[in-house]
N, C-alpha and C positions, 0 to 999 in steps of 0.2 A: 504494500500500500504506500503510495507516495506520501512523503511528508513535505519537505520543501522542494522547490524546483518544479512543481506541478502546475504552475500558473500559465496564463495565456502568454504566448510569445510576445516579446516586445514589438510594437509596431510604431507607426507615426505617433508622436506625442499629441494627445488631444489638446484642444484649445482650452485655455484657462490658466490663470496665474498659479504658480506653485508657491506655497508658503512653507518655508523651512525645508524645501526640497520635496515636499509631498503635495500632490495635486488634489483638488477638492474631491474628485470621485474616489481617489485612493483613500482619503480620510474617511469617507462614508463606508467603504468596504472594510476598512480596518476596525471600524466601530461595530460592536456586536449588534447593537440596536439598528444601526443603519444597514448593515449587511443582511440582517434578518428581514427588514422591511423590503429590501430589494428582492430577496428570495421569494417572499410572499407575492409581490407584484409580478415577478417573472413567471411564477407558477400559474398565476391567474390568466396570463395572456391567451392560452389556447381556448378559453371560453368564448372568445370573439369569433371563433370559427363556426360555432353552433348558432342555430336560430335563437333570437331574432336577428342579430347582426348578420349571420350567415356568410361570414367572410371565409368560405370553404378553403380557398387557396392559402389563407394565412396559416392553416394547420401544418403546412409543410415546412414552415420556418418558425412557428410559434414557440417551440421548445428550445430554440437556439440560445436566446439570452440566458435562460435558466441553466442549460448545460454548460455554457461558457463560464457562468458564475461558479458552478460546482467544480469545474476543472481548475479554477484559480485558487481553490482551497489549499491552504498550506499544511493541513493535517487531515487525516481520515475522519476524525471527529467532526471537524468543520464541514467536510463534504457531506457527512450524514445529516448534520443539522440543516444544511442548505437543501438537501433532498426532502427532509421532513417538512420544513417551512414552505417550500415550493409546493409540495403535495397538498398541504393544508390550504394554501392559496388557491390551488386549482379546484379542490373540492368545494371551497366556499364560493368561488365564482360560478361554478356550474350548478350549484344548488342555492344560490342567493335568494331565489324566490320562495324558499321555505322560511325565511326570516319572520314573516308575519305569523307563522304557525308555531315556530320553535323558539323565537326570540334569541336570547343569549345562549340557549342550549345548543344552537347550531355551531357556535364557535367551539364548544367542547367536543362535539361530534367530529367536526372537520379536523380538529387538532389530533384527535385519536386516530382517525382513518389516515391522516397525513403521514403517520409513522410508517406506513407501508412503503413510502418512498425513501426512507432513510437508507436501507440497503442498496437501493438503486443509485443513490448519491455516491456511495462507496464504489459501486461498479463503474459509474461514469468517470470518477476521479482516477480509478485504477487504469482504465483503458484509454481515456482521452487526455489525461494529464501529461505535462511535459511535452516532449517531441516524439510522438509515437512513430514506430517503424511501420513499414508496409504491412508486415505480419500482424502487428498489434492493431493497426487501423482496420484491417480486414476482419479481425476478430471482433472489434468494436461494433462494426455495422451489423453483425449477427447477434452478439451477446447483449448489447445495450437495448435494442428493441425487444429482445426476448425477455429481459428483465422487466421491462415496462408491461409486457403482455401478461406476465405472471401477476403483477399488481392488479391489472384489470380483471383477471380471473378471480382473484381472492375477493376483491371488493364487489364483484358481481353477486356474491352471496346475498340472499335476501336480507339477512340480519344486519348487513353493513350498508344497506341502502339500495342494493341491486345494481344492475348494469346501466345506470343512467350516466351519460357523459363519457361513454367509451369514445376514445379519440377517433376511431373509424366512423362513428355515427355522424361526425361533422360533414362527411362526404355523401350524405343521403340524396343530394340532388345532382350528383355528378355521374353521368352515364357510364364512363369507363369504370368508375369505382363500384357502381352497382353490378356490373358484370363480374368484377373481382369478388364481390359479396356472394355471387352465385357459386363460386368455386370454394371459397374458404370462410364465408360469413363475414361479419363485421370484424372478426379477429384478424383476418388476412389484411383488411384495409388498414387496421391499426398498425400492423407490422410494417407495411409499406410506408405509411406516414412517418413512423419512427426511423426507418432506414434512411429516408430522405433527410430528416432533421439531423441525424447523426452524421451523414455525409457532408451536410452543409457546415457543421461544426468543424469537421476535419479540414475543410477548405481554409480555415483560419489558422491552421498550424503548419508544421514543416512540410516541405515539398514532397517527401515520400508519402505522407498522409494524404496529400492532395491527389496523388495518383490513385490511391485506394478509393478516395471519395468519388472521383470521376468514374471509376469502374463500377461502384455501387449504384450511382445515378443511372448509368447506361443500362445496368442489369435490371433496375426497376422499370425503366421505360420499355425494354424489350419484353419483360414478363407481362406487363400490363397490355402491351400490344398483342401478344400472343393470346392472352385471355379474351380480349375483345374479339379477336379474329376466329378463335377456334373453340372456346368454351361452349359446351352443349347447353341449349336452351329449350325449355318446354315449348311444345307446338300448340298453336291456337286451336280451340275446339268450339268456337262460337261465343255467345254472350249471354248474360243474364241481367235482368233489370232489378236494381236494388235501390230502394228509397231510404234516405237518411233523414231522420226527424230530429231537429235541434231546437227545443223550445226557448233556449236562451236563459238569461239571468232573471229569476223571479224571486223577490225578497219580501220580507215582512210577514205578518201573521197569515197563516193558512197557505204559505208558499208551496207546500207539497201538493195540496189539492189543486191550487191554481196552475202549477206547472204541469200537472197531469192533464188538466182541462185544456191547456194550450197545446200540448202534444196531441190530444184527441182532435182538436180543431185542425191542426196541420195535417194529421193523418187523413181526416175526411177529405181534404183537398186532393188526395192522391187517387180518389175514385175515378175509374175509367182510364187510368194511365198505364194499365197492363203491367204492373210490377209483379215480381216473383217473391220479393221479401221486403218487409219494412223493418228497419232497425232503429230502436230507441237507445238513448244513452244510458250511462251508469246511474243507478239509483233513481231511475225514472218511475218506479213503483215503490211506494213506501209501506205496503202491506203484504202479508203472505197470501198469495192468490188461492192457495188450497183452503184457506179459511175465510176469505173475503169473496163471496160469490158475486156480490154486486160489482166489484171492480173487475173480476174475471169476465162477467157478462158484458161489460162495457168494451173490454178488449176484444172479445169474440165478435161483437157486433162490428167493430172496426175491421176485423179480418174478413168478415163476410162482405162488407161494403167495398173494400179495395180489392178483394179476390186474391189475397195473399196472406201468408202467415206473418205474424208480428213478433219480432224478437225483442222482448223487454228485459229490464234488469231490476230485480227486487233487492232492496236493502231493508230486510225485515227480520223480525224474530220468528224462529220456527221451533216447533217442538216435535222433532222426529224421533222421540224416544229419549230416555234419560241421558244417553251418551251424545246426543245430537241436539241438545236444547240450547239455543242461543241465536245470535245475529249472524246471518250469512249474507253475502253478496252473490246473487245467482242470476245467470242468464237463463230466461225461461221462454220457450217457444209457445205462442198462443195461436191456435187455428180457429176455424169457423165454429167449432163446438167447445171452445175453451182451451185451457192448457193441454198440450199434446202429450205431456209426460216427459218431453225432452228438457232436461235441466242441467246446467253446469254450475257448480259452486266454485267460487274463486279459491284458488289454491295458495297463491303467493300474495301475502298481505303487505301493505305499506307499513314499515316500521314507524311507530309513534302515531301515524295517521289512522291506522286500523287496528293496531295492537301495540303494546309497550313491551319491548324485550326485557326480560327479567324484571317484571313489574314490581316485585318485592324490593328491588334495589333502585330501579329508575322510575318508580311511580311518581316521584316528585315532579317529573317533567310535565305532568298534567296541570301543575299549579303555575307554571311559567309560560305555557303556550297552549296550543289547541290539540294536544295529544289526546288519543282516544281514551274516553272514560271507561269503556268496556271493550275487551278484546273481541274482535270478530272471530268466527270459527272458520276452519279451512275445509275445502272440498277434498275428495279422495282421489281424483284422477281426471284426466282430460276427457272431453266428450265431443263426439262428432254427431251432429244432428242431421237427420235425413228429411228432406222436403219433397214428398211424393208429388205434390201439386205443382212443383216447380221443376218438372222433368228430372226428378230424383237428385236435385242439387244437394250436395253434402257441405255443411257449414261447420267450421271449427271456431267456437267463440273463445275470446279472451276478455278479461275484465281489467281495464285501466292499466295499472302498473305492469301487468303481465306482458303487455306488448313490448316491453323493454328486454325481455328474456329470449334470446335467439333459440334456445333449446325447446321452448314451449311451442312456438310456431312450427319448428322442424318436426316435432313429435306429431302435431296435428296433420301435417302434410304426409308423414309416413302412415298415419292412420286413415288416409284417404280423403281428407278435407279438400274440397275444390275451391272454397272461398273462406278466407280468414276474416273474422269480424272482431274488432276491439271496441268495447263499450266503455266510454270514459266520461269524466266530468272534471273540469278544472276551475270550478266556480270560485274557489278560494284564491286562485292565482291569475285571474282574468287579465290584470294589467302588468303581467310579467312576461318573461321569455318562455315560461313553462308550456303554454298551450301550443305554440308553434313547434317547440322541441318535441313535445309528445306526439303531435301529428306526424312529424317527420320520420319517426321510427317505423311507421307503416310502410314507407318506401323500402326500407332495409329488409323488413320481414318478408315483403313480397318478393324482392329480388333474391333473397337467400333461398326461398322455398319454391319459387316459380309458381306461386299461387297469388291471385289478387287479394287485396286487403281493403276492407272498409273500416275506417276509423270514425266511429259515430260518437258524438259527445252530447251530453245534456247541455253543457255550456262549454265554450272553448273554441277549438278549431276542429271542424269535421272535414275529412278528406278521403278520397278513394284512390287506390293505386292499382295498376295493372300487374300482370305476372312478371314483368321485368323491372318493376319499381317505378314505372312511368306514371305520372299523375293523370287521372281520368276525371274529366268534368270540372266543375267549379269547386272552389274551397269555400266553406262556410266559416267566416271569421268570428272573432269573439263577440262582435256586436250583432250577430245574425240571430234571428228567431224565424226559422224557415224550414221547409222540407225540400229536398232536392232528389231528383231521380238520375241514376247513373246507369249507362249501358256498360257493364263491367265485362271485359274480355276474360274468358276462361282458357285454361291450358291443360294439357296432359303431359306426362313425363316428369322426370325429377331432375333437380340440379345436382351438381357434384357435392355441394354442401349437404344436401339432404342425404345423399348416399354415404358420404365419408364422415360427416360430422365436423367437430371442431379440431380438425387435424393441425391447423397452425399452432394451436395451443400445445399439442403434444410435441410438435417439432421444436417449439421454443423451449419446452421443458427438457428435451433431449440435448439441445444446444447448450443450455445452462449446465446440465449434468456433465457433458463432455468438457466444458470449460473448467468447472470447479474440480473435476476429476484430474485433468491435466495439471492444474495448478497445484493440487495436493501431491501429485507424483513428483513434480519438480521440487517441491519443498522437502519431500522425503529424501530425494537424491542429493540435494544440496548438502555439502559438508557442514556439520555444526561448527560454529565459531569456537576456536580453541579457548579453553579457560585459562586465565592468567595464573601462572605458577606462584608459589610462595615467594615473598621478597627475599633477595639475597641478604645474608647476615655476615657480620664481621666475626672475628675470632671470639669476641666476648659475648656473641649472641644478639647484638643490637643490629637493627636494619641498617644496610648501607645507604648512604646518601647519594643522590645523583652526582656523577662526576668522580666518584671514588671507586 
């Protein structure tokens, strides 16, 4: 691990007067507080690549300032701290819209999750510090991105907030990147983005490193071109007509019933439009339909009127036996005769929003924010719903947060879903970046699986994507209270990602294992430093003095 000498090579002296031989920016970086603030800000920069700013191109250089800062660290400890603080800055920036709900608790959470980047900081300093040789530079463009991908994998666990803000997700609207997603999912896009960032950092260092950087950039370009030209894609099999109903923000007393009435009104307007499925957003029904015959009858009447099943979402208490008594969020299909029996219970819940992890320890979070007062219960497995009246269309529902998980949509595609549906609501975060970020995930899930996806919201941004991740029809923005009908293209066949799974993750794990294994072997083979012998002594037994 580098100690001193691992800084950025000296270049042209920056403008600004030097005081006592030290320039202003050097004084900032030598200060613990100043350097820490720079690390937080540098780590936050990649957030600009995501919606709403959507500076997708910025993702390919956004990590460069942070990585240059890390490689200038004079000790391994400082590099780890730079990695930790940058990671905390990144997490805070991509989740800043949670502040109204979590208040100061979000600072605690992001600081804890940011610790995942501390080992990555050590890795960056070890491989990019000083003047890397060609061999070390080539190792860096493989191992540094692999280390980042392991962080994305770990923090994708539901209990740590789930896979929101994966770096590859910033490329949701870039056609070549969506083709890459069909081969290796969002994981492969993240790897390529990290390789480019690492190569750009190498361009700032010694000439041998620049050669390796150029080779890495050319390899990325050739690989992406090959994927765009030859990656298999599902073939079109026709279309289905899907209607999305977004009632919009309804607040005040009786908001649940008034929102339901608005969704009813919008759905009635779909009569005669020959739709195959009507989709309502998350928590669009606040009662258990098995116990509220009046509400079930109203929905059945809508199904008969429009001539299509209605997929609603219940956020209600159920009593399905002693072991299943509690609040569930459930996608429920309603036909002309009432609920068809097809129901999917949400499996992955939003930490603090729908349950409090380790409530006995962290239950105090409910007193400082809008954390769930009662934990929701989980479903037991994915469900694919059959719609006989829509030419046998098979629908795979997801609820809100679940559209962020690549493995869930992949499983539905494996189980035969022809259309993916995500029911969501972002009413708490209407004026933030969250609605657009959430809707953008549908493009990635569609491209990964080769299946179209409808992202239907109660409030927020509703959008539909075709089987290659392309946008279909109009987007319903946060200010919309409307219903829209989409001619959604269907496809058959499977993508390489559906067939092979998250193979880039396994490749990154193998690369890290090989690197650390080789490092360990070199350490074992290196001769141990000789221990100093006892000091020479004079005839009377006293130690000799230098020069005697």
